[in-house]
N, C-alpha and C positions, 0 to 999 in steps of 0.2 A: 607375521607381518600384519602392522596396523593398515587400516582399511579408513577410505575417507570418512568423518566426521561431517564435515560442514564443506559447502561449496559456497562462495561470493566473489562479489568483485568490491577490493579497498581501492576509496576515490580522493582525489586532494587531499595524502596527507601531509597536514600543514605540523611542522618537526623544531621544536625549539629544545636546541641542547645547550644545557648549563655545566659547567665544572663544578664535581661535589666530591668531598673530603670522602674517600674507601672507608673512613671506622664510622658515615650514617649509614652506609650500605651494608655492612657486615653482619648485621642483625637480622637480614632478610635476605641472605645466601641459603640457597637451598643446598641440602648434604651433597657431595659430590660435585660442584661446581665451584670456580672461583672467579673471583673478580677479571672481567678484561676491562684496557684500556687502549687508547688513541694516544700512542707519544708520551706515554708518560701520566695523560689525563683523565681521569673518571669523569662518565657521563651521566647522569640523568636529562633524560629527553620528557618534554609535554607535549603530547601529540592528539589531535585532533581531525579525523577523518568518519567517512560514511562506509556504512557497509550497504550495498546494494544489491538485489536479487539472490536474497541470501537463502541457502536449504539446507537443511539439516538432515542428513542420511537420506537424500533425494528429495525429501519434502520440504514445500516452501508453506509455510505457517501465515495466514492473515494475519494483516496488522504488523505482521514481524520482518517484513521482507528487507524493509529499506529503514536505517537508524543511524542515527551518530553515533559515534564511541569517542571519548576523552579518556586518555590514560598516563600516565607516569610511568616510565619503565626505567631499567638499568640493563648493564650489557657483561654477562659472564661467557664462559667459555666449560664446558665438559669432556674429559678424556675417555671415549667410549672405547672397550676393547677390542672392539672388531674395527670401529670406522676410524678413530684417530679422534683429534678435535674438531668438536662438534662449538660453534658458537651461536650464543641464544641473548634471551633476553629475559628477565624476570620483570613482573608486573608488581608496584606496590597499591596501585588501586587504579580498576578500571570501571569508568561510567558510561552508563548505558541508559535510556529513555524507559523501557520497558523491565518490568519484576520477570516476568519469565525468562527472558534474557540471560538475566543476571543469576537465576536462579539454578537453571542448567549449566552455566559455565561455571558458576562454584560447584556444583555436584559432582559434574563430568573431571573437572580438571584441578579442581583445588584451587581456583584463583581468587582473586580478591574484587570481584564485580559488585557493583553499588550501583540501586536505580534513582535514578534524580529526573526533573523535568528539564528537558535539551530542547535545543533550538539549533537550527544554521541556516546562515544563507552563503549562496554564491553570486554575486553582482557584478557584472561590465564596468569596471572605472574607468572608460575611454583612453585611448591612445594605446590602447595593446595588453593594457591592465586589468586583472581582476580583485576585488573586494572577497577574502575570504573571511564567516566569520563561523564559530564554534560556540555554542555558549550552553553553561550547564546552572540549574538555580540551585543554592545550598541555604535552608533559612529565611527563604523570599528574597536574598541575594542573586541578582545575576552574573555569575562567573563568566569569563569567555578568553577565547583565544583569536585574536584579529590581525591580519596582514593585508596586504596589497603587495602583489604579485605579476610578475610579468607571465602573460599569457602562452608564452612560446615556452618550450623547454629543450632539455640539452641532456645527453646522456652522460650521466653521474661517472668522475673520472675515476679511473683506477687507482689505488693506494692514499684518495682521498679521504677527507673527513666523512663527507656525506657516504662514502663507501661503507666505511665502517656502520656507522650509524643503520643504515639499511640492509648491509648486507648479512645480519644474522638471523639465521632459519628456525632456529628451536626455542621454543616456549619451558621455561621451567618453574615448577612450582614447589614450594616445601610443603610436604603434608608431613612433616614431624620430625626428629632429630637426627633420625638415620634413613628418614623417607623423603624421596623427590618425586614427579613427575613430570615427564618431560613428551612432550610434542612436536612434530614438524611441522613447518608451514611452508609450504610449495608456491613460489610464486616466479615471475620472471623477473631479471634486474629492473629496476625502474629506473625513469629523465628526473629532473626536477628542473623547477621553477626557481627563479631568481625571488626571493625576497627583497621589496624596497619599502616595507615599511612593518613593524609589527608593535605589537601591545597584546601582554597579558594581565587581566582580571582576576586572582585565585582567591579563595578563603584558603589558604595552604596549611595553618596550623589544625582548622577545624576537619581538613579531609585527610592530610599525611602526615598529621603529626609535628611538632616543635624543630625537629632535628633540620626540617627540609625549609624553614622561612628565609633563613639565610642565604644556602645558595640559591634558592629560587627567587630572592630579592633582587639578585644581583644579575646585570644585562645576561643575557644568552651566549655564550662563545660563537655559536653558528643559528642560524633560521633558515629552513630551505621548505619548497613545497615537494614533493616527490607524486606523480602521477596517477602512481598505482595500477592496478591492474587485476585479472581474476585472480583468486589464491584458493586453494585447498587446505583446511588445518587437516590433519590428520587423528585416529585416535591416539590415546594416550596409552604411554608406557609407563613402569614405575623399576626407578635405581634404588637400589639398596634393599 
């Protein structure tokens, strides 16, 4: 039985969701998983959010409790022999501001973390609005996810695209041709804020490869902000 590896709060998850040709994703697909889709569309999501009150195995590490993350992820499922279908995510790359965070995640989970200078801003924008900005620096250039959102949130509707995007509770990592890591992320259902305006500036080719330039250059199919919650990341297991 896996034990809790990390506890934290994930807050203000800005999620921009882009349609993508599945042939782009298949080279990243871990053994034992298959691509998941919503009504025939395969998605990648650019996600920016805050880790807060982070503890690893119950311990708080100074200067590593509160930090930003920006990731590019897509959606898969795995059929467990006992539990049935598990819906999860695969990360193309995850950006954080601390080298130790990246090293620990890559070592324990086989993830694709990269440490870069980062920043974020949450500012009231008047009339019940909030400006959200997550930034990361690549080669001296600031990239950003920026949005204006409504301050009020509402439950995510059952059967909606937003439910598909948020209700994936497993992470899968490719460890080899026939080996995959899996771990569970435990959190309650989230509420979502309506996005009124959105902009992304990103060094896509440099970070993710030329194959992602075209899909991430198109307007997203949807953008919303999940309010987030306390989360638990469980210890990893192996498939294959």
